[in-house]
LUMZA-304333 format. One record per residue (C-alpha): residue in one letter; x, y, z. Coordinates in Angstrom, 1 decimal. Example, Ala and Ser with C-alpha at 12.3 -4.5 7.8 and 13.67 -1.06 7.14 Angstrom:
residues 2
aa east north up
a 12.3 -4.5 7.8
s 13.7 -1.1 7.1
***
This chain:
residues 439
aa east north up
m 63.9 29.2 23.2
a 65.4 26.1 21.7
a 62.6 24.1 23.2
g 60.1 26.5 21.6
n 61.8 26.1 18.2
n 61.8 22.3 18.6
t 58.1 22.4 19.5
h 57.4 24.5 16.5
r 59.5 22.2 14.2
n 57.7 19.1 15.6
a 54.3 20.6 15.1
t 55.3 21.7 11.5
s 56.6 18.2 10.8
a 53.4 16.6 12.2
a 51.3 18.9 10.0
d 53.4 18.1 7.0
s 53.1 14.4 7.7
a 49.4 14.6 8.0
h 49.3 16.6 4.7
n 51.4 14.0 3.0
e 49.3 11.1 4.3
r 46.2 12.7 2.8
h 47.9 13.0 -0.6
l 50.2 9.9 -0.7
p 48.8 6.6 -2.0
k 47.1 4.4 0.6
r 49.0 1.4 1.8
t 47.1 -1.8 2.4
g 48.8 -5.0 3.5
g 52.1 -3.9 2.1
y 50.6 -2.8 -1.2
t 50.4 0.8 -2.2
e 46.9 1.7 -3.6
s 46.9 4.7 -5.8
a 44.1 7.3 -5.9
g 43.1 6.0 -9.4
e 42.9 2.4 -8.1
r 40.8 3.6 -5.1
a 38.5 5.3 -7.6
t 38.3 2.2 -9.7
t 37.5 0.1 -6.6
a 34.7 2.5 -5.7
a 33.4 2.4 -9.3
k 33.3 -1.4 -9.2
e 31.0 -1.2 -6.2
r 28.5 1.1 -7.9
l 25.1 -0.6 -8.4
i 23.8 1.4 -11.4
t 26.3 2.0 -14.2
r 25.7 2.9 -17.8
d 25.9 -0.7 -18.9
v 23.6 -1.9 -16.1
a 21.0 0.7 -17.0
l 21.1 -0.3 -20.6
i 20.6 -4.0 -19.7
m 17.6 -3.1 -17.5
a 16.1 -1.0 -20.3
a 16.6 -3.9 -22.8
t 14.9 -6.2 -20.2
f 11.9 -3.9 -20.0
f 11.5 -3.8 -23.8
y 11.8 -7.6 -24.3
m 9.4 -8.4 -21.4
t 6.9 -5.8 -22.5
s 7.0 -7.1 -26.1
s 6.5 -10.6 -24.9
m 3.7 -9.8 -22.3
m 1.7 -7.8 -24.9
g 0.7 -11.1 -26.5
t -0.2 -12.9 -23.3
p -3.8 -11.7 -22.8
i -4.6 -11.5 -26.6
i -3.1 -14.6 -28.1
a -6.1 -16.7 -27.2
g -8.5 -14.3 -28.8
f -6.3 -13.9 -31.8
s -6.2 -17.7 -32.3
q -9.9 -17.9 -31.9
s -10.3 -15.4 -34.7
l -8.3 -17.8 -36.8
g -10.7 -20.6 -36.1
a -9.0 -22.3 -33.1
s -11.0 -24.4 -30.7
g -10.8 -24.0 -26.9
a -8.2 -26.7 -26.4
v -6.0 -25.3 -29.3
m -6.3 -21.8 -27.8
g -4.9 -23.0 -24.5
f -2.1 -24.9 -26.2
l -1.1 -21.9 -28.3
a -1.1 -19.7 -25.2
g 1.3 -22.1 -23.4
a 3.5 -22.9 -26.5
l 5.8 -20.0 -25.8
s 6.6 -21.2 -22.2
l 7.1 -24.8 -23.4
s 9.4 -23.7 -26.2
a 11.4 -21.5 -23.8
l 11.7 -24.3 -21.3
i 13.2 -26.6 -23.9
c 15.6 -24.0 -25.3
r 16.9 -22.6 -22.0
p 19.6 -25.3 -21.5
i 21.0 -24.5 -24.9
a 20.8 -20.8 -24.3
g 22.5 -21.2 -20.8
n 25.4 -23.1 -22.3
l 25.8 -20.5 -25.0
s 25.7 -17.7 -22.6
d 28.6 -19.2 -20.6
r 30.7 -19.8 -23.8
t 30.0 -16.9 -26.1
s 29.6 -13.1 -26.1
k 26.4 -11.9 -24.4
r 26.1 -9.2 -27.0
k 26.1 -11.7 -29.9
l 23.6 -14.0 -28.2
a 21.3 -11.1 -27.2
v 21.3 -9.7 -30.8
i 20.5 -13.2 -32.1
g 17.6 -13.6 -29.6
a 16.3 -10.1 -30.5
l 16.3 -10.9 -34.2
i 14.4 -14.2 -33.5
f 11.9 -12.0 -31.5
l 11.6 -9.7 -34.4
v 10.8 -12.5 -36.9
s 8.2 -14.0 -34.5
n 6.4 -10.7 -34.0
l 6.4 -10.1 -37.7
g 5.1 -13.6 -38.1
y 2.1 -12.8 -35.9
y 1.2 -10.0 -38.3
f 1.3 -12.2 -41.4
v 0.1 -15.6 -40.1
p -2.8 -17.0 -42.2
n -3.9 -19.8 -39.9
t -3.3 -21.5 -36.5
a -0.5 -23.7 -37.8
w 1.6 -20.7 -38.7
l 0.6 -19.0 -35.4
l 2.0 -22.0 -33.6
t 5.3 -21.6 -35.5
a 5.5 -18.0 -34.5
r 4.8 -18.9 -30.9
i 7.6 -21.5 -30.9
l 10.0 -18.9 -32.4
n 8.9 -16.4 -29.8
g 9.8 -18.9 -27.1
v 13.2 -19.5 -28.6
g 14.0 -15.8 -28.7
f 12.6 -15.4 -25.2
a 14.9 -18.1 -23.8
c 18.0 -16.5 -25.5
i 17.3 -13.0 -24.4
s 16.1 -13.7 -20.8
v 19.1 -15.9 -19.9
c 21.6 -13.7 -21.8
l 20.5 -10.4 -20.2
s 20.3 -11.7 -16.6
t 23.6 -13.5 -16.9
w 25.2 -10.4 -18.5
l 23.9 -8.3 -15.6
s 25.2 -10.7 -13.0
m 28.7 -10.4 -14.5
l 28.6 -6.6 -14.2
l 27.3 -6.4 -10.6
p 29.7 -6.5 -7.6
i 29.2 -9.7 -5.5
s 28.3 -7.5 -2.5
r 25.4 -5.9 -4.4
m 24.2 -8.9 -6.3
g 20.9 -9.1 -4.4
a 20.1 -5.4 -4.8
g 21.0 -5.5 -8.4
m 19.0 -8.5 -9.3
g 16.1 -7.0 -7.3
l 16.2 -3.9 -9.5
y 16.4 -6.2 -12.5
g 13.3 -8.0 -11.3
t 11.6 -4.6 -11.0
m 12.0 -4.1 -14.7
n 10.3 -7.4 -15.3
a 7.5 -6.5 -12.9
l 6.9 -3.2 -14.6
a 6.8 -4.9 -18.0
q 4.4 -7.5 -16.7
a 2.1 -4.7 -15.7
v 2.6 -2.5 -18.8
g 2.7 -5.2 -21.4
p -0.7 -6.9 -20.9
d -2.5 -3.6 -20.5
l -0.9 -2.2 -23.6
g -1.7 -5.4 -25.6
i -5.4 -5.3 -24.5
r -5.8 -1.6 -25.2
a -4.0 -1.7 -28.6
s -5.9 -4.8 -29.8
k -9.2 -3.1 -29.1
a -8.1 0.1 -30.9
i -6.1 -1.2 -33.9
g -6.7 -4.9 -34.0
y -4.6 -8.0 -33.1
r -2.2 -7.9 -36.1
n -1.3 -4.2 -35.8
t -0.7 -4.7 -32.1
f 2.2 -7.0 -32.8
l 3.8 -4.2 -34.9
i 4.2 -2.3 -31.7
a 6.0 -5.4 -30.4
v 8.3 -5.2 -33.4
g 9.2 -1.6 -32.5
l 10.0 -2.6 -28.9
t 12.2 -5.4 -30.3
c 14.2 -2.8 -32.3
c 14.7 -0.9 -29.0
i 16.3 -4.1 -27.5
v 18.8 -4.2 -30.3
v 19.7 -0.5 -29.9
c 20.2 -1.0 -26.1
v 22.4 -4.1 -26.6
l 24.6 -2.4 -29.2
l 25.2 0.6 -26.9
i 26.5 -1.5 -24.0
k 30.3 -1.1 -23.7
d 31.1 -4.4 -22.0
g 30.5 -7.1 -24.7
g 29.8 -9.7 -22.1
k 32.8 -12.0 -22.8
p 32.3 -15.1 -20.7
p 34.6 -15.8 -17.7
r 35.9 -19.0 -19.3
a 37.0 -17.1 -22.4
r 38.5 -14.4 -20.3
f 40.7 -16.7 -18.3
g 41.2 -19.4 -20.9
r 40.1 -23.1 -20.9
q 42.1 -25.9 -19.7
g 43.6 -28.0 -22.4
g 42.0 -31.2 -23.4
e 38.6 -30.2 -21.9
r 35.9 -32.5 -23.3
h 32.2 -32.0 -23.3
h 29.6 -34.7 -22.6
i 25.9 -34.5 -22.4
r 25.3 -34.6 -18.6
l 22.8 -33.0 -16.2
d 25.2 -30.2 -15.5
s 25.4 -29.4 -19.2
l 21.7 -28.8 -19.3
f 21.1 -27.3 -15.8
e 23.0 -26.3 -12.8
p 22.3 -29.2 -10.3
r 23.0 -27.1 -7.2
v 20.4 -24.5 -8.3
i 17.6 -27.0 -9.0
p 16.2 -26.8 -5.4
i 16.1 -23.0 -5.7
a 14.3 -23.2 -9.0
l 11.8 -25.7 -7.5
i 11.1 -23.5 -4.5
f 10.4 -20.5 -6.8
m 8.2 -22.7 -9.1
l 6.1 -23.6 -6.0
f 5.6 -19.9 -5.2
a 4.9 -19.2 -8.9
i 2.2 -21.9 -9.4
p -0.5 -20.0 -7.3
y 0.4 -16.7 -8.9
f -0.1 -17.9 -12.5
a -3.1 -20.0 -11.6
n -4.7 -16.8 -10.1
q -3.6 -14.8 -13.2
s -5.5 -17.3 -15.4
f -8.6 -17.8 -13.3
i -9.3 -14.7 -11.1
v -11.9 -13.4 -13.5
d -13.7 -16.8 -13.8
y -13.5 -17.3 -10.0
a -15.1 -13.8 -9.3
n -17.8 -14.6 -11.9
a -18.5 -18.0 -10.4
r -18.7 -16.5 -6.9
h -20.8 -13.6 -8.2
a -18.4 -11.3 -6.4
q -19.0 -7.6 -7.0
v -15.4 -6.6 -7.3
i -13.0 -5.1 -9.9
v -10.6 -7.9 -10.3
s -8.2 -5.8 -12.5
l -7.2 -3.9 -9.4
f -5.1 -6.9 -8.4
f -2.4 -6.3 -11.1
p -1.7 -2.5 -10.7
c -1.7 -2.8 -6.9
y 0.8 -5.6 -7.2
a 3.1 -3.9 -9.8
i 3.2 -0.5 -8.1
t 3.8 -1.9 -4.6
l 6.5 -4.2 -6.0
l 8.3 -1.3 -7.7
i 8.2 0.8 -4.5
s 9.3 -2.1 -2.2
r 12.2 -3.2 -4.5
i 13.6 0.4 -4.5
v 13.1 1.0 -0.7
l 14.1 -2.5 0.4
r 16.8 -3.2 -2.2
n 19.5 -3.7 0.4
w 17.5 -6.5 2.1
f 18.4 -8.9 -0.7
d 22.0 -8.7 0.4
t 21.5 -8.5 4.2
k 18.5 -10.7 5.0
s 18.8 -14.5 4.9
f 17.0 -16.8 2.5
l 15.1 -18.2 5.4
f 13.8 -14.8 6.3
f 12.3 -14.5 2.8
m 10.9 -18.0 3.0
v 9.0 -17.3 6.2
t 7.9 -13.9 4.9
g 6.9 -15.3 1.5
t 4.9 -18.1 3.1
i 2.9 -15.7 5.3
c 2.2 -13.4 2.4
q 1.2 -16.4 0.2
i -1.4 -17.4 2.8
v -2.7 -13.8 3.1
m -3.0 -13.6 -0.7
l -4.9 -16.8 -1.1
a -7.1 -16.2 1.9
s -8.0 -12.7 0.6
l -8.9 -14.1 -2.8
t -10.9 -16.9 -1.3
v -13.1 -14.4 0.6
m -13.2 -11.6 -2.1
r -16.2 -9.8 -0.6
n -15.2 -6.4 -1.9
n -12.4 -4.5 -3.6
w -10.4 -4.2 -0.5
f -9.7 -7.9 -0.5
v -8.5 -7.7 -4.1
v -6.2 -4.9 -3.1
l -4.9 -6.8 -0.1
a -4.2 -9.8 -2.3
g -2.2 -7.7 -4.7
l -0.2 -6.2 -1.9
a 0.5 -9.7 -0.3
t 1.6 -11.1 -3.6
v 4.6 -8.7 -3.5
g 5.9 -10.4 -0.4
a 5.3 -13.9 -1.9
y 5.9 -14.3 -5.7
g 7.4 -10.8 -6.1
m 10.1 -10.9 -3.5
m 10.9 -14.6 -4.0
s 11.5 -14.0 -7.8
s 14.5 -11.7 -7.0
v 15.7 -13.6 -3.9
t 15.9 -17.0 -5.7
q 17.6 -15.5 -8.8
a 20.3 -13.8 -6.8
r 20.8 -16.9 -4.7
a 21.0 -19.1 -7.8
v 23.9 -17.0 -9.2
l 25.8 -16.9 -5.9
i 25.5 -20.7 -5.5
a 26.7 -21.4 -9.0
g 29.4 -18.8 -9.3
r 30.1 -16.4 -12.1
a 31.6 -19.0 -14.5
r 28.3 -21.0 -14.3
s 26.0 -17.9 -14.0
g 24.5 -18.7 -17.4
m 23.4 -22.2 -16.4
a 22.3 -20.8 -13.0
n 19.9 -18.4 -14.8
t 18.8 -21.2 -17.1
t 17.8 -23.3 -14.2
y 16.1 -20.4 -12.4
y 14.1 -19.5 -15.5
a 13.1 -23.2 -15.9
g 11.4 -22.7 -12.6
i 9.5 -19.8 -14.0
d 8.5 -21.7 -17.2
l 7.3 -24.6 -15.2
g 5.3 -22.3 -12.9
m 3.8 -20.5 -15.9
f 2.8 -23.9 -17.4
l 1.7 -25.8 -14.3
g -0.1 -22.9 -12.7
p -2.9 -22.6 -15.3
l -2.9 -26.4 -15.8
i -3.4 -27.1 -12.1
g -5.8 -24.2 -11.9
g -7.9 -25.7 -14.7
f -8.1 -29.0 -12.8
l -9.1 -27.3 -9.6
y -11.6 -25.0 -11.3
g -13.3 -27.9 -13.0
g -12.9 -30.6 -10.3
l -13.6 -29.0 -7.0
p -16.3 -26.7 -5.5
i -15.2 -23.2 -6.4
i -14.7 -22.1 -2.8
w -11.8 -24.6 -2.5
f -9.9 -23.2 -5.6
y -7.5 -20.9 -3.7
p -7.2 -23.0 -0.4
a -6.1 -26.0 -2.5
l -3.2 -24.0 -3.9
l -1.8 -23.6 -0.4
l -0.6 -27.2 -0.7
t 2.4 -25.8 -2.6
m 3.8 -24.2 0.5
p 4.5 -27.5 2.5
v 6.1 -28.9 -0.6
a 8.3 -25.7 -0.9
w 9.4 -26.1 2.7
t 10.3 -29.7 2.2
v 12.5 -28.8 -0.7
y 14.1 -26.1 1.5
a 14.8 -28.6 4.2
f 16.9 -30.7 1.8
a 18.8 -27.7 0.4
h 19.2 -25.4 3.3
r 22.9 -26.2 3.9
t 23.9 -25.3 0.4
i 21.9 -22.1 0.6
q 23.4 -21.1 4.0
a 26.9 -21.9 2.7
s 26.4 -19.5 -0.2
e 25.2 -16.8 2.2
r 28.3 -17.2 4.3
a 30.6 -17.1 1.3
s 28.9 -13.9 -0.1
r 29.4 -12.1 3.2
a 33.0 -13.2 3.8
***
């Protein structure tokens, strides 16, 4: 009987212990973690939070506002009396201005509130878009384009750096992939909206739509709870710190190879964006070239949602190999371009090349540089985009005018051996950052 009672008491005690373990704070390594702390830890691992969603919305608005002018600025400048050479220069002035201003924007984003910098950039955006509406001649249009580039540099670096501060390290690749999705959607919506609006209401009134989108940027930024205080300000600076003009005050040296690799993937994309219509006309191809862009944008959106975890689990080498293969398929399809299916295939292949590499290289840039230098990391990354946007059309123009038209796309394949050469020199740094992020 006593044995029975003892058995009953032991069972009751075990049950009570199990009950208590479920309700007592968890102990880890001698430290007692409360339920609230466990909830906080889980929250920190969330990918999409309120602030992250607002940053992505602001990103969509600023990129759409900027991309609206891309396909119509040449026609607008021509209506103001610009020659062909001036039209091309005005079209590229935004990228050139952004490239020059990015080092300043990157330094500021590492030293000041992201909210303050984003609002300043949005206000510059607002002034430039209003300037498009009022410009009387090409000289004033150039001024507006330069201002647009300054605002673009401030907002792009600021928002991407702000986002990288809010994302958990373990989800950095997936988060930056979704951030890139907003850019991709805007790059599809913006040009289409600009073309349709300019035909319906004219060039000047179209830029008033961009003004409205800029106001949306300000609203999103002001609603973000985390003000984006830089890590250096949070933890304090070391006394006696002095600043000199050096390479690392303009760019992040360790990220330069990553930026160059992405630039080499971007050059064929932007060359194609500028000359696909002229190439099809020169080849007398009976195709709908506009199919390329929606196929690319829609597929990129789906792939980044479905494959978002790949950015944190697959190696950079995996994406280099995949991207190179897709780049070859894209350029080969465009070379042939016998019917619309080749255009569709080229758009799909671009997702695995330029589309995926844009997210992979940006996430890797932030991980290599670290959070304290994330602003300069994004500055260096975006410099690669700016150079690709500038060199792609420039190189495409030389190829289009200097080679038989059939060699236009095959010649762009030369960017891939150069990209692999850069990777060969930088692969140890890249692999080290991958090991650190998974530790």
